[in-house]
N, C-alpha and C positions, 0 to 999 in steps of 0.2 A: 516515603523517605527512599533516597536514591540507594539501589544495591551496593555492597561494598565486601573487601576481604580482610580479615582482622587476625592478625596473629599476635597470641601473648607470649611476648620472650622476654626473659632474664636469667643471666647467667646462675644466681643467688637461689639456692632452694629452699623453699617452705617461707616464702614472703605473702602468698596470697594469690600466685599465676592463675590456680586453679578457682579460688573464691571469684577472682575477675572475670575469667571464663564464664562461669556460672550467670553472674549478672548481667551482663553484657548479653550473654546468648538469651537468658529471660525477660531482657527490655525489649531485644527484639520480637520474639513470639508474643510476649504478652504485652507490653506498653504500646507496640507498631502493630500487633496483629499480623506479623509476617509468616506464611507458612510456606517460604523458601528455605528456610534456615538448615544450612549443612554445619554440623557441630563435628569436630574431629580431634583428638587426643592423640599425640604423638610420643607422650612420655612411656618409654619401655621399663620404668621402675614402680613410680605410682599413677596409675590409671583413674583418679578423683574425678574426671570429668565423664569418663563412660560410666561411672556407678550412679550418675544423677540422670534417674531413668526419665525426668521431664524432658532432657536434652535430647534423648535418642542419638546420641554422640558414637561416631564410629570410631574404632581405635586402629592408627595408622601404624601399621608395623613399618619399622625402619631399622631394627636389629638382626642381626646375623653372627651368631657365636656368641651374644654379648655385646658386639660390636655395633655401630651406629653405621650403617650402608649408606652413603650419600643417594645413589640411585635408587633408594627407595623413596625419595621425596617425589621422584618424577610423577607418578601419575597422581599425587597430590596437587602438582602445578600444573599439569594437563587438565585436570578437573575444573580447576581455576580459570583456566584462560579459555576455555570452551563452554564454559557455563555461565554466562552473564547475567542470567535471568536469577541466580542465587546469591545469596549472602553467607558468605564463610565465615566462621570463627573456630580457630583453631589454636589449640591451647599446647604447648611445648613445656616439656621439661626441663631443668638446669643442666641436664646431660645433653640435651639439644641443640643447646645455645650457641657453640661455636661450631657445631658441623652444621649447621642449617645457615649462620651467618657463611661460614665457607661455601656452601650451597650456592647461597644468594651472588657472592662474590665470583664463583666459578663459571657459574651459568649465564651470568649476565641478567641476572633477574629482575632487576631495577628497571633496566631498559625495557626489558618484554613488559612490566607493567602499565609502561607508558601508552601500549596500544589497548589497553584492557577497559571498558566502558565502567569498571565498578571504579570506586573510590577505593585505595588501599591504605591500611592502619596497623602499624605497629604498638601494641599495647606495651609498656613496660611499669614496672612496681618499683616505688620509692620507699624504703622502711626507715624506721629510725633506729635508735638503740645501736649496737655491735655491726650488723649488717648494712648500714648506711653508706659507708666509704665502698663496699661492694656491690651496693645496686646502682648506686652515683657512676662506678665504672663500669658496669652495664650499660647504663644511658648512655654513655659515651661513647662506647662502640657502637650501637644502634646509632648515634647519630652522626657518625662517620659513614655508617652504611648505607643511610637514605638521603643524605645532604646531596641536593641538586637534581632530585627525583621528585615524582608526584607523591611519593608514599610519605606519608607523615607521622609522627610520634604522637600517641595518645598516652600522659604520665597519669597513673595512679597512685597517690600519694596514702601507705597504709600507716595508720597512727596506730597500728595493735600492739606493736613494740616499743612503741614512742615516739612522738610527733618528729618526723625529720626536720633536722635543725641544721644550719650554718652559722658558725660561730653565736650560737643560742639565740639564733634568730629564725623562726619557722621557715622552712624552704618556700612555702608559699609566699609568704611575705619578704623574701628576697628579690633578686633581680635577675635569680635563674631562669624562670619564666619567660622573660621578657628578653633576658640574653640569648635564649634560643629557639625564640619564637620565629623564625625560619623553619624551624622542622617540626615545634610541638604545634597538633591542631586543638588541642583540648588538654584539661584536667579533672581529674577526679580524685575528689579525698576521701576515704574509706576512716570516717572518724572510729575512735575508740570509745565503745560504748559499754560503760562499767558498772551501769546499772542491773541489779537483778532481776529488775521487771523486764527489761528489755531481753535480757538473755533467756528468759522464761517464754516471753512471746515469742522469741524468732524461733 
């Protein structure tokens, strides 16, 4: 499998970004038997990914006096651009969503990614319930960011808070994916498992 750069990004908190990060990283490690995985966590509030020992994630310090400092993203991107032999999985908290998008735009990062050997993906989570509109807005912002570049989106549809739906039709059954096929490289559905047996087993 080709090495890749993976960002997990969504402006809404509590929607399963760190869960998606853990699943993705473990897939690379255990399913594809890759030993060149670099996992990072930029969330200054909830360092969930760092706490998963199996992932051996690095905490990427991007704050100073409780403020996100854009220049602190520099070492992370330099590492990505100079280590094409690695696959990167970077978990980003809700509070880093806008600063990181601003960093992408200010530093022409999309253009820089045109020259890297790895495939580049931004993974974003869409949930049902009250947070649906917010997560769809996050998707739209990321769509504008990657449009026209080699960077593609992976959409994670998380049913934990309810099945995401538009006009009572499950999102996955609407034309949403087809309409955005120019920027979407794949879709992952996280089904809501209500079985007690499943909860106990996992």
